N, C-alpha and C positions, 0 to 999 in steps of 0.2 A: 155130519160125515168126516173125518178127519183126511186131508187130501196124502196121495204117496207121497214120500220124500221123493226131493229131485236129486237125480244122480247127474242128469247133462242135462242140455239145453233142449233135447228129443222128446224130453217130459214135462216141458212148460205148461202146455195148456193140458194135460191130465192132474195137474194142480191147481188148476185154478179152483177155487173153494164154490161157486155157483156159477156151471158152464152152463146153465141156463140165461146169464144175465149178460147186457151188450160188455163185449170187448173192443170192438174197434166199430166208432161209427162214422162217416165221411162224408164231408160238404164239399161241392165245387159251387162255389158263389157265380160264377161265371156261367152255368149252364142250371144254377137251380136242383143239382142232383142231392140227394142224402141217401145213404145204403148205410145200414146198421145191421153188424155181426155180433152173434153171440158166440161163447167160446165153443160150443158146439157146432154153430155153422162153419167160422174158422176152421175148427179140426178137419173138418169134411173139405174144405178147399186145401189144408195142407197135406192131407192124406192123397187126394187127387193127384196133387201136382207132386209130392214125393212119387207116386206110382209113376207118372209120366217122364220126371226125371231119372228114373231107374231103367223101368221098361224102353221106354223110346230113346233116352238120350243117353243112356250107359253110364250114368253117373254112379261113382264107388267112393268108399272114403278117399280122401283126399283131392277129390277134383275140384276145380276152380271155377266158381262162379260169379261171373261180373254182374249185378242187379242194378242197371240203369234205368230203372225205375224211378219216377218222383215219389216223394212222401205220397200214399196213397195206400188203401188198406190192402193193394197188390203186393206193394213193397214186401207188409209185414209177413203175408203170407209165404211169400219166396224166400224170406230171411229164416223163418220158422223150417221151410221145407228142406232148405240146404243142410240147416243141421239136425235135420230127421234121417236124412241119408248119408252123415256125417262126412258130409262136402263142407267147403270153406267158402265163405264171403271173401270174395276177395276183389281188389281193382286195377291188378295187373296179372298178365302173365294167365290169363282166363281159359279155362275149355270150353267153357258155357258162355255166351252173352244173351241178356236180357235186354231188351229193349221196350222203351212205350212206341208211340204213333208216330213218332218221329225216324224210327227205324236207324237206330244208332247204336251200331256195332259189327265188329269186324272179325269177329272170333268164327274158328272154326264151325260151330254147331252156335245156330243163331236164332233165338226164340222172340217173339215179339207180341205187346198185349195193347188192343185197341184203346183200354182205359173206358170203354164205353159201358153204359151202367149196367151190374151184374156180371161182369166179367164178359159182356157179349164179344163176338170174335168181329172183324174186321169185314167191312161190305165187300171188297176185294182182297182176297189172299194176299200177304204182299210176297211180291217176289225176293227169294233167298232167306225167307224166313220161315220157320212154322210158328202158326197163328194158336194163340194159348188159347182164346175162346173157342177155339174149335176143336183143339188137340186135349184140352184139360178135362171138361166134364164129363167124357167116357171113361174115364180111370175109374179104379176102384174106390168106394169111398173108408176104404181101411188100408193102413200100411203098417205093416211088420219089417223091421230091418232084418236080413241076414247077417248084416254086421254092424251093429251098431253102434254110435262115437261113445269115445271112454273120455274121464275127466281130461286127459292129458289129448285128446282130439284139437286140433287146430280148429278153432271156429271163425276165428276174422284175421283178414291179413289186408286191413286197410291202412294208408298212409304211412306204411312202413311199419307200423304196428301189426305184432302177431299176438291174439290172444286164445288160449282153450277155453273148452267148455266150463273149465273149473276156475279158471281166471276171471270169465264173464260173470258168472253166477256169484264170486266172492266180492266183484268189484261193483255191483249192481245192487243197494238196497233196497228191500221191497217194500213197495208204496201201494196202498189200498185208496189212492186220491182217481177220482175221475180229472183227467186233464186234458186242456185244450192245447192242442198242437199246430204250428204252421209248420209248411216245407223247411226240411235239414237234411243234414249228411246220413247217408247211410249208417256211419258208426254212431250216430245218436238215435238212430231209429231201434237199430241192435240193441243199444243199452235200455232204451224207454221199455221194449216188449219184454226183456227179460223183469226189469223193476216191476212192471204191471201185472205180468203174469202169475209171477212169486207173493207178490202182496194182495192179489184179486182186486186191482184197480182196474181203469177203462180209458181209452184214450179215442177222443175227439179229434179229429183229423179235418184240417180245415184248408181249403187250397182257394186263390184268387179272390181274395175277401180284404176289403179295406179295415181299417183299425175300429170301425164304427160296426161291421159287419161280425168282426171277431167279438169283440163285446157284447153283442145282441144275442151271439149264438153261446157266450159263454153263461150268459145268465141264464138261456133258455134252456141249456144243456146242464146246469149246473155242474158246470166243468170250470176249474182253475188254469186260468191260462199261463203257460209254460214260455 
């Protein structure tokens, strides 16, 4: 079956040729954690997070969201979810701040992820923050935007550069390669997920790893080191 044409970044996941195959595989070598998400599972997380953004956080087109998560499968879920609701992934003047367990955010609306396996909640609710692990799972598995993004909608405003949905699609060539990546910037990861979804590739995300561990995982996962 031919995937539908990509009109905006909100349709990235629906364009993946085989949604049953792994899209995101995450390793934390400091804990031994391994999580693998197919496109179908990723889309489920994105739908729930998009509903959370709209229903609980009042996100709308143009809302600025700062994603302060490290390179982790949840960072990619949040990038896709922000685009899904026609909001902007931004690093300044944000309306919503997303933090990891270090709880570093000073926006008016603050949410945090424990980064525990499978998106688990904090053991104790973080004061001043909404706990993603507690809030997101209860939302619906399907999301339909009332005001979807257009090609000219701003998708990224990072490091002083503003890029629209159309520009991100045009600037990132599709790749079908399975690639291994280590921690990097939000702008890099935004580009990677566009390239990967459009081309039908996949990403192996590795954190807290030595060069030897990275080489081993590259061979084990048959993934090209980036």
